[in-house]
C-alpha positions, 0 to 999 in steps of 0.5 A: 291498913294491912293489904295483900302486899303483906305476903305478896311480891313486894314483901317477898322482895324484902324477905328474899333480900334478907335471905340472900344476905345482900352485900353491905351498902345495898339494903332493900328499900320498899316504899309504898305510894298511892297513885291513881287510887291503887297502891304502887310499891317502889322496890330497890334491892340487890338479890339473886332471885325472888320466888312466888311459890304456892306456899307463899301464895296461900299466905296472901290475904288478898289477890292482885294483878301485879303491873311490874315496871322495870326501872334499873337492872334486868329481870328474868321472869318465869310466869304462866309457863312463859320465860322472858327478860324484862329490860328497863322501862318495860312493863309486864302483867302478873297474876298473884294467884300463880307461881312466878320466879324472878331472877336478876343478872345485874344488881342493884335492881329497882322496879315498880309494882302496881297492885290492882284488885284482881276480883274487881278487874276480872269483873269489869274487864275479864281476864287480861293477857297475863305474862305479856310484856309491853315495850317502849314501842307499844302505843300505850306504853308511855301512858302506862309508864307515866301513870306508874312513875307519876309524882302525884300522891294520894290521887282521888280514889275515883281515878283508880278506874283510869289505870285499870281501864288503861291496863285492860286496853294494854293487855286485852287478850280476847282469846278463843273459847276456853277448851280444857280438853286441850290441856293435858296438865291438870294444873293448867286445866284447873287454872283455866276453870278458875279463870272462867269462874272468876269471869262469870262470878256475878252470874247467880245461875252459874251451875256445874252444868253451865261451867262444864259447857263453858270449859268444854268438859262433861259434868263428871270430868269437871267434878273430878277436877274439883275433887282432885283439888280437895273441893267441890263445885259448890265449895269452890264457887262459894269460896270465890264469892266470899273472897270477892266480897271480903276483898271489895270491903277491904278496897272500900276501906283503902279508898275511904268509900262506904260500900253497899253490901247489897250491891256487892252481893249482886256482883258476887253472884249471891242470890239474896243478901241473907244468904251472903250474911249467913255464909260470910259470918260462917267464914269470917265470924262477922257480918259483911257490915261489921267486917267492914267496920272492923277493917276500918277501925284497924286501918285507923290504928295504922 
């Protein structure tokens, strides 16, 4: 089954390795594991850097939170406005929807990348502390490290909540109330607005006035933020909700679950199932049920 990793961090590693012309004898190796119900990529490569650019991010076919665990070598990381150095055994949480630059001062390099479904995580736990690094002295480090490096393959899909819950505990942010007026940079303001929307997507009553209050902007200011990104509040909300449903259907295929479309409609904030069916068909050319069947058939050919 094709997933968001096709154009994500892990594939970027291989692409960049080829572009960087890795020295002979140091090929890029990419192995995918299924552990605790999520995909965990194991990457070995000899490259100078890996870039997650806005253009590359737009090519992703799904959104994830990347849980990175450095195994060999060191990684310099620039992400969400933070610069840091990742040493062996240290763990960091990244957001696939935000640009990142990884550079390596020592080669070869190896690391693990767990791909956590972003929409589901935000629905269940809220926005974690993206960019935070966890070292061996953190009380939950050993548990995270052991789950990521476990030799157990194809764990029961029902166990996926174990890793997600542990990540939520480890990277709990609990920030103060969001205030977009404190951010001078347009990009950061829009990122905050997107984050608040994702955390409140299930609210069928989410309207422009409610969102404006949540981010401490006036209605006019909020509408201007969307206009600056060539969209409107209505278009943006509908797009995020459709992304959530499509991603949830792909995850259901991955975990061999039979999804309940009405439940997905509720979780995504659609007021009624007929509305979801209509707008989903407009975007994907299929009803949610037939989209799931299509993805399932595709997965069975792999």
